C-alpha positions in Angstrom: 1.1 10.2 8.0 -2.5 11.4 7.8 -5.1 9.2 6.1 -8.6 10.3 5.2 -11.2 7.6 5.2 -13.7 7.8 2.4 -16.9 6.7 3.9 -18.8 5.6 0.8 -22.6 6.1 0.3 -23.7 2.6 0.9 -21.3 2.2 3.8 -22.2 5.4 5.5 -26.0 4.7 5.1 -26.2 1.0 5.6 -22.9 -0.7 6.7 -21.0 1.7 9.0 -19.3 -1.2 10.7 -17.0 -1.7 7.7 -15.8 1.9 7.9 -15.4 1.8 11.7 -13.3 -1.4 11.3 -11.2 0.3 8.5 -10.5 3.3 10.8 -9.5 0.9 13.6 -7.1 -1.1 11.4 -5.5 2.0 10.0 -5.1 3.5 13.5 -3.4 0.4 14.7 -1.0 0.7 11.8 0.0 4.1 13.2 -1.8 6.4 10.8 -3.6 9.5 11.9 -7.1 8.8 10.5 -9.6 11.6 9.7 -13.0 11.6 8.2 -13.7 14.9 6.3 -17.2 16.0 6.9 -17.7 17.5 3.4 -17.4 14.2 1.5 -20.4 12.6 -0.2 -20.5 10.2 -3.1 -17.8 9.1 -5.7 -20.4 9.6 -8.5 -20.0 6.1 -9.9 -23.7 5.4 -9.9 -24.4 8.5 -12.0 -21.6 7.7 -14.5 -22.5 4.0 -14.9 -26.1 4.9 -15.5 -25.2 7.4 -18.2 -25.4 10.7 -16.3 -21.8 11.6 -16.8 -22.2 15.4 -16.9 -24.3 15.3 -13.7 -21.4 13.6 -11.9 -19.1 16.6 -12.3 -20.4 18.4 -9.1 -19.9 15.2 -7.2 -16.3 15.0 -8.4 -15.9 18.7 -7.3 -17.1 17.7 -3.9 -14.7 14.8 -3.7 -11.8 17.0 -4.7 -12.8 19.7 -2.1 -13.1 17.1 0.6 -9.8 15.4 0.0 -7.4 17.8 -1.7 -6.2 19.2 1.7 -2.4 19.0 1.4 -2.3 17.7 5.0 -4.0 14.5 3.8 -1.3 12.1 2.5 -3.7 9.4 1.4 -7.4 8.6 1.0 -8.5 5.1 1.8 -11.8 3.6 0.7 -13.1 0.2 2.0 -14.6 -0.3 -1.5 -12.9 -1.4 -4.6 -15.8 -0.1 -6.6 -15.6 3.5 -5.3 -11.8 3.6 -5.4 -12.0 2.4 -9.0 -14.4 5.1 -9.9 -12.2 7.8 -8.4 -9.0 6.5 -10.0 -10.5 5.7 -13.5 -13.4 8.1 -14.0 -12.8 11.4 -12.1 -10.0 13.0 -14.2 -11.5 11.9 -17.5 -15.0 13.2 -16.7 -13.6 16.5 -15.2 -11.6 17.0 -18.4 -14.6 16.2 -20.6 -17.4 18.1 -18.8 -15.6 20.3 -16.2 -12.5 22.4 -16.5 -8.7 22.0 -16.8 -8.3 23.1 -13.3 -10.8 20.5 -12.0 -9.2 17.8 -14.1 -5.8 18.6 -12.6 -7.2 18.5 -9.1 -9.1 15.3 -9.7 -6.0 13.7 -11.0 -4.2 14.7 -7.8 -6.8 13.3 -5.4 -7.2 10.1 -7.5 -3.5 9.5 -7.3 -3.6 9.4 -3.5 -6.8 7.3 -3.3 -6.4 3.6 -2.5 -8.7 0.6 -1.8 -8.2 -0.6 1.8 -6.3 -3.9 1.1 -3.9 -2.4 -1.5 -3.2 0.5 0.9 -2.3 -1.9 3.7 0.0 -4.0 1.5 1.5 -1.4 -0.8 1.7 1.7 1.4 1.7 0.4 5.0 3.9 -2.4 3.7 2.5 -5.3 5.8 0.3 -8.3 5.5 0.4 -9.1 9.2 -2.1 -7.2 11.3 -2.3 -9.4 14.4 -5.8 -10.3 13.5 -7.6 -13.3 15.0 -10.8 -14.8 13.4 -11.2 -18.5 14.1 -13.6 -19.4 11.3 -13.7 -21.0 7.9 -13.8 -18.1 5.3 -14.1 -17.7 1.6 -13.4 -14.6 -0.4 -15.5 -13.0 -3.2 -13.5 -11.1 -5.8 -15.6 -8.1 -6.6 -15.5 -7.0 -10.2 -14.0 -3.5 -9.7 -11.4 -4.7 -7.2 -10.3 -7.5 -9.6 -10.7 -6.0 -13.0 -10.4 -2.2 -12.5 -8.0 -1.9 -9.6 -6.2 -5.2 -10.0 -5.9 -5.8 -6.3 -4.9 -9.4 -7.1 -3.5 -11.4 -4.2 -3.5 -8.6 -1.6 -6.8 -9.6 0.1 -5.7 -13.2 0.1 -2.3 -12.3 1.6 -4.0 -10.5 4.4 -6.5 -13.2 5.1 -3.9 -16.0 5.1 -2.1 -14.1 7.9 -5.2 -13.9 10.2 -4.6 -16.2 13.1 -7.2 -19.1 13.3 -8.8 -18.3 9.9 -9.1 -21.2 7.5 -9.2 -19.7 4.0 -11.1 -21.9 1.5 -11.3 -21.4 -2.3 -14.6 -20.1 -3.8 -15.7 -22.1 -6.9 -15.8 -20.0 -10.0 -14.6 -17.0 -7.9 -14.0 -14.9 -11.0 -17.8 -14.7 -11.7 -19.7 -11.5 -10.9 -22.3 -11.6 -8.0 -24.8 -9.7 -10.2 -25.1 -6.5 -8.3 -23.6 -3.9 -10.6 -25.5 -1.0 -9.0 -28.4 -0.1 -11.2 -27.9 -3.3 -13.2 -29.6 -5.2 -10.4 -32.6 -3.0 -10.9 -32.7 -2.7 -14.7 -31.9 -6.4 -15.2 -33.3 -7.8 -12.1 -34.0 -11.4 -13.4 -30.4 -11.7 -14.8 -29.0 -10.3 -11.6 -31.0 -12.7 -9.4 -29.8 -15.7 -11.4 -26.2 -14.5 -11.1 -26.3 -14.0 -7.3 -28.2 -17.3 -6.9 -25.2 -19.0 -8.6 -22.8 -17.1 -6.4 -24.6 -18.2 -3.2 -24.6 -21.8 -4.3 -20.8 -21.7 -4.9 -20.3 -20.2 -1.5 -22.3 -23.0 0.1 -20.2 -25.5 -1.9 -17.1 -24.0 -0.3 -18.5 -25.1 3.1 -17.4 -21.7 4.5 -19.0 -20.1 7.6 -18.3 -16.6 6.3 -18.0 -15.0 2.9 -16.0 -11.8 2.8 -15.2 -9.2 0.2 -13.9 -5.6 -0.1 -17.2 -4.1 -1.2 -20.3 -3.8 1.0 -22.5 -3.5 -2.1 -21.5 -7.0 -3.3 -21.9 -8.4 0.2 -25.4 -6.8 0.5 -26.5 -8.6 -2.7 -24.8 -11.9 -1.7 -26.2 -11.8 1.8 -29.7 -11.4 0.4 -29.3 -14.5 -1.7 -27.9 -16.5 1.1 -30.9 -15.4 3.2 -33.4 -16.4 0.5 -31.8 -19.8 0.1 -31.6 -20.3 3.9 -27.9 -21.3 3.6 -26.8 -20.1 7.0 -23.5 -18.5 5.8 -22.7 -15.0 7.1 -21.3 -12.1 5.0 -18.7 -9.9 6.5 -16.5 -7.1 5.1 -12.8 -7.9 5.1 -12.1 -4.9 7.2 -14.1 -6.4 10.0 -12.1 -9.6 9.9 -8.8 -7.7 9.9 -10.0 -5.6 12.9 -10.7 -8.6 15.0 -8.1 -9.7 17.5 -7.9 -12.2 20.4 -8.1 -9.4 23.0 -10.7 -7.4 21.1 -12.9 -9.7 18.9 -14.8 -7.7 16.4 -18.5 -7.3 17.3 -20.7 -5.7 14.7 -23.0 -3.0 16.0 -25.3 -3.6 13.0 -27.3 -6.7 12.2 -26.9 -6.3 8.5 -24.5 -9.2 8.1 -25.6 -11.3 11.1 -27.0 -14.8 10.9 -30.3 -13.5 12.4 -30.8 -11.0 9.7 -30.2 -13.5 7.0 -32.4 -16.4 8.1 
């Protein structure tokens, strides 16, 4: 089967390691992974900020990039972006676009998956042969939890990582405070929320905090750095890509201890 990787804006610009790791994991599972060059943004930032009509050309671009019939699935290492595609595209195309665009958007949305739900539901496995000998806690990002309902899938995958000790995150259902432009418009509220999240991560005594959204991890990593807590943030794809023979080594310092202290 052919899988197209949706390299989200924030991932492509700031955290490419998560996308490289996703491609590696999918390739190991036997999928033919492609990265369509015409892709751009999912349009979520525009929609959530109130610019719904302006998001229509972005939806058109997404449809153009991923509607190729040779692409069986689209996988995004982001619950936020996958949620936007699945729950916003068809509705907005119908409201501000055309019936044809709405139909095409529905088709591409139907085959778009968040990484962990694709691995568990489509690839049909929770055992990837990963090895990551560290104490890890998992942050449930809002869109993954509430929009997509990924549920236990990330936990199932992490529990099957050799050497990994998965520890519970206190008040894990609470938001990290990022919320895209919310962090800018309501900066003081956002800062208070992420400070709480960082404190709970420290309480878990984890070495690493992981999640399925780079945007949340960016926000959390900043708070961990400001509080000098010494906990590292790492996308779940990077943990799943790490094996005994080939330990994952990030090429970016974005989530490294040095960048956070």
